[in-house]
C-alpha angles and dihedrals in degrees: 000000000000121000118269092244093053091047094051092049091049096047099040114182114004119206117198113202106205113024098209129123095300098043093037092051090052090053092046093050093048092049090050090051092056096255105174105190121097119273114202131176138217105210140173098226138039090227093060093048094047091048090050090056092045090053091049093242100122140023096219143346142200141190088215119075090207089068099053111017101065092060095042122105095189129026119200114197107208101167135113114289096251090054095055097087093048091050092048089053091049095052099036098086092053102043116118114223094250096050118118118222118202136158144207099217121137095224118060107183098068093042091053091048091050093047092049092051097042102035100025094197111072098179091105095038117102113182113209145172127198105211093216137090148134134229089248122095139201135045092292088065091063110133123187091207097050096104099035109129091351124123124257113194118207117193107196121185129225090265096047111124111243093221091053090050091049092050094052091045091052092050092055092045088060088064090058093255126145106236122210134168125230138174109264096233092047090048092056093048094048095044091048088062101037103036114008097047094050090052091050090050093049092050091046095048095050091044090050094050092045090062095053122102092241094048095126092053092043093057095038094056098035112137127227094268092058092049092047093050097043097042090098090060084078089065124116106292094204093052093050093044087057092048091053092051095044097046096033100136096048093044092049090051090053091046091051091051091049091046090055092051092045091053091051091050092045090053091050090052091047090050093046087238099167094176094056093044092050093044090053093051093045092051091049094048092047092049093050094045091050098046106035 
């Protein structure tokens, strides 16, 4: 990891577009690390910008990209996936040639497509995804420890400038994150199975139970396992709606695979096939214990 001073000098002014939990936590983590360069924000509301200053996360903010983008050396897009293109279009006229553009979206394919169409030159674009989050939203949910010892996946392209990649990697390392690189298409397939599918299942399970006649009793007497699994159903609905739409094919493939296994397990339960049920559970336990 580079020193804080070197990192600040390399990054220069950082502009966070979207000062919610993800963007706010990045700012909080950088401030806690001793990051000395200015952090500014492009926000949608005065209240968010003012709160960011009150919390000590940013030096200044604006609702107008013309006021913050021209002076920024790195722009971090931390907005819902379906807002990425609009934000790229908003900042494009004001980007200086040396500015690095990166993001924190959990689907890389659509972001790369949008960036290629809006910005044309992707040499200074470094797609990224911090694999961390909470069910809370908004700038008040900013947490300086959110990325500590969590993975950040960068998905550079063939034309990505190595210096730009190194700068973004260094920035995330300052937060305590473990930075890795991954092919964009592989990223979207893997995350569909390990992150997007679990969120879809949690939302679906809670929604299903909420419609049952005994819903009040179900939630009142839910055990710890239920609460642990369904915690992520309290996540930002708009963000996860966007993820489902942007990574549709990979998520559907994961859902189809799960559906097949569920049907097999359902049949085993219907048949009273104790051996198949036990073998399924043993395989699952062994896989989880070996890989987590």
